C-alpha positions in Angstrom: 116.7 157.2 135.3 119.3 159.5 134.0 118.9 158.1 130.5 115.2 159.0 130.6 115.7 162.5 131.8 118.4 163.1 129.2 116.0 161.9 126.5 113.3 164.2 127.9 115.8 167.1 127.7 116.6 166.0 124.1 112.9 165.8 123.4 112.5 169.4 124.4 115.3 170.4 122.0 113.7 168.5 119.2 110.3 169.9 120.1 111.7 173.5 120.2 113.2 173.0 116.8 110.0 171.7 115.3 108.1 174.5 117.0 110.3 177.2 115.5 109.7 175.7 112.0 106.0 175.1 112.6 105.4 178.6 114.0 106.8 180.2 110.9 104.6 177.9 108.8 101.4 178.6 110.8 102.1 182.3 111.0 102.3 182.8 107.2 99.3 180.7 106.7 97.3 182.4 109.4 98.1 185.9 108.2 98.7 185.6 104.4 96.8 182.3 103.7 100.0 180.9 102.1 100.7 177.1 102.2 104.4 177.3 102.0 105.8 174.0 100.8 109.3 175.5 100.5 109.4 176.2 104.3 111.6 173.1 104.9 114.1 174.5 102.4 114.3 177.7 104.4 115.2 175.5 107.4 118.0 174.0 105.3 119.2 177.4 104.1 119.5 178.6 107.7 121.9 175.7 108.3 123.9 176.2 105.1 124.3 179.9 105.5 125.4 179.4 109.1 128.0 176.8 107.9 129.3 179.2 105.3 129.6 182.1 107.8 131.2 179.9 110.3 133.8 178.7 107.8 134.8 182.4 107.3 134.4 183.8 110.9 134.8 180.7 113.2 132.3 182.3 115.5 129.1 180.2 115.8 126.6 182.5 117.3 127.5 185.4 115.0 127.4 183.0 112.1 123.9 181.7 113.3 122.7 185.3 113.4 124.0 185.9 109.8 122.3 182.7 108.7 119.0 183.6 110.2 119.0 187.1 108.6 120.1 185.8 105.2 117.4 183.2 105.2 114.7 185.7 106.3 115.7 188.0 103.5 115.8 185.4 100.7 112.7 183.6 101.9 110.7 186.8 102.2 111.9 187.9 98.8 110.9 184.7 97.1 107.4 185.0 98.5 106.8 188.7 98.1 108.0 188.8 94.4 105.0 186.7 93.5 102.6 188.1 96.0 100.9 190.7 93.8 100.4 188.3 91.0 98.9 185.6 93.2 97.0 187.9 95.6 93.7 186.2 96.3 94.6 183.1 94.3 94.0 180.7 97.2 96.2 178.3 99.1 96.4 175.7 96.3 98.2 177.9 93.8 100.6 179.0 96.5 101.2 175.4 97.4 102.1 174.5 93.8 104.3 177.6 93.5 106.2 176.9 96.7 106.5 173.2 95.9 108.5 174.4 92.8 110.5 176.8 95.0 111.4 173.9 97.3 112.5 171.7 94.4 114.7 174.4 92.9 116.2 175.3 96.2 117.1 171.7 97.0 118.8 171.3 93.6 120.7 174.5 94.0 121.9 173.5 97.5 123.1 170.2 96.1 124.8 171.9 93.2 126.5 174.5 95.3 127.3 172.6 98.4 127.4 169.0 97.2 125.7 166.0 98.8 128.1 165.5 101.7 127.2 166.5 105.2 128.4 169.9 106.5 129.0 169.8 110.2 130.5 172.3 112.8 131.6 171.6 116.3 129.2 172.7 119.0 130.1 176.1 120.4 129.5 174.8 124.0 130.9 171.5 125.1 130.3 169.2 128.1 127.2 167.7 129.7 125.1 168.4 132.7 124.0 165.4 134.8 120.3 164.5 134.2 120.0 167.2 131.6 122.2 166.2 128.6 124.6 168.2 126.5 125.2 171.9 127.3 124.8 173.0 123.7 121.4 171.2 123.5 120.3 173.1 126.6 121.5 176.3 125.0 119.5 175.5 121.9 116.4 175.0 124.0 116.8 178.3 125.8 117.6 180.2 122.6 114.6 178.7 120.8 112.2 179.4 123.7 113.6 183.0 123.9 112.8 183.4 120.2 109.3 182.1 120.7 108.8 184.5 123.6 110.2 187.4 121.6 107.7 186.5 118.8 104.8 186.5 121.3 105.9 189.9 122.7 106.4 191.3 119.2 102.9 190.3 118.2 101.3 191.5 121.4 103.3 194.7 122.3 104.9 196.2 119.2 103.2 198.5 116.7 103.8 196.1 113.8 102.5 193.2 115.9 99.3 195.0 116.6 98.9 195.7 112.8 99.6 192.1 112.0 96.9 191.0 114.4 94.5 193.7 113.0 95.0 192.4 109.4 94.6 188.8 110.6 91.2 189.7 112.2 89.9 191.9 109.4 92.2 192.6 106.4 89.6 194.9 104.6 88.9 197.0 107.7 92.7 197.4 108.3 93.2 198.5 104.7 90.4 201.1 105.0 92.1 202.8 107.9 95.4 203.1 106.0 97.3 200.0 107.0 99.8 199.0 104.3 99.0 195.3 103.9 102.1 194.7 101.7 104.4 196.2 104.3 102.8 194.0 107.0 103.0 190.9 104.8 106.6 191.6 104.2 107.2 191.6 107.9 105.3 188.3 108.3 107.3 186.7 105.4 110.6 187.8 107.0 109.6 186.5 110.4 108.3 183.2 109.0 111.4 182.5 107.0 113.7 183.7 109.8 112.1 181.3 112.3 112.8 178.3 110.0 116.3 179.6 109.4 116.9 179.9 113.1 115.8 176.2 113.6 118.3 175.1 110.9 121.1 177.3 112.3 120.7 175.9 115.8 120.6 172.3 114.7 123.7 172.5 112.4 126.1 171.3 115.1 123.6 168.5 116.0 122.4 167.1 112.7 124.8 168.8 110.1 123.6 170.4 106.9 122.6 168.4 103.8 120.3 169.1 100.8 117.3 167.0 101.9 117.2 168.0 105.6 114.3 170.3 105.0 112.0 167.5 103.7 112.4 165.6 107.0 111.4 168.4 109.4 108.8 169.7 107.0 106.7 166.6 107.3 106.6 166.8 111.1 106.1 170.6 111.1 103.1 170.3 108.8 101.6 167.6 110.9 101.9 169.5 114.1 100.6 172.6 112.5 97.4 170.8 111.4 97.1 169.0 114.7 97.6 172.2 116.6 95.1 174.0 114.4 96.0 175.9 111.2 97.0 179.4 112.1 97.0 178.6 115.8 100.4 179.6 117.2 99.7 178.3 120.7 98.5 175.0 119.3 101.6 174.6 117.0 103.9 175.2 120.0 102.2 172.6 122.2 101.9 170.0 119.5 105.6 170.5 118.6 106.7 169.9 122.2 104.5 166.8 122.5 106.0 165.5 119.2 109.6 166.1 120.3 109.1 164.5 123.7 107.2 161.5 122.3 109.8 160.9 119.6 112.7 161.1 122.0 111.2 158.8 124.6 110.3 156.2 121.9 113.9 156.0 120.8 114.6 154.3 124.1 112.8 151.3 122.9 112.7 151.5 119.1 114.8 152.8 116.2 114.7 156.6 115.6 113.0 156.1 112.2 110.3 153.9 113.8 109.8 156.4 116.6 109.2 159.2 114.0 106.7 156.9 112.1 104.8 156.1 115.4 104.5 159.8 116.3 103.3 160.8 112.8 100.7 157.9 112.7 99.5 158.9 116.2 99.0 162.5 115.1 97.2 161.3 112.0 94.9 159.2 114.1 94.1 162.3 116.2 93.0 164.1 113.0 90.8 161.1 112.0 89.1 161.2 115.4 89.1 165.0 115.7 89.0 166.9 112.4 89.9 170.2 114.2 92.9 168.6 115.8 93.7 169.4 119.4 93.0 173.2 119.3 89.8 173.0 121.3 91.7 171.5 124.2 93.5 174.8 124.9 
């Protein structure tokens, strides 16, 4: 029984990590209509920047904060540099552009950091009976706090209100003087920062390596589509379901097989329900 509960706890960790990545993906699509195929590389950048900062400071949580901020700035800069030229171009052109970004970033990471795995020791050691490792629990709490902070930011803050206003009616918001470029910059920063946070938190668990973004990107895209494109609540619920299912399946099959089963199950959901699961909540 303890093995099952530990796997459930691990599933929540995995689901939280997927959720952070998927929320950034669905946020930038829902607000800016950008299909960001480089989002997985932002996840990898968060891990690498945290590793570099940790190598210099030897303080994990401070290093994670540095990694998140650095990823947010670089990710937002990459998107906003081209925003004026591709304004209104549609998701396909953005998908092609960010696909190129992703390839370049992967090659740069491999060139700068090499192909070996970069790992740091967990800042919190030990385990809790029936709940698993202390650090994994801390990751779950930190991830859920970030998700809660995002929800409060969107609901309560001035910029959050403006973001929701632009999402509902961009033209009307522009008519009353809302600077869409400023708001979009905030959205790009938050989106990249969420992916960077997921990568930073998972560094002591999975290590950093150049192709790590590809692996989480596939799952993040699937849960975003299943949860409903642009639907933050749907992405969160689908991410947690994916994490729990994947962790429980590893009790009876290999981890790779478990991932395949979850992906196939979600794809079947899309075949049966084109709108995914969003009408269920």
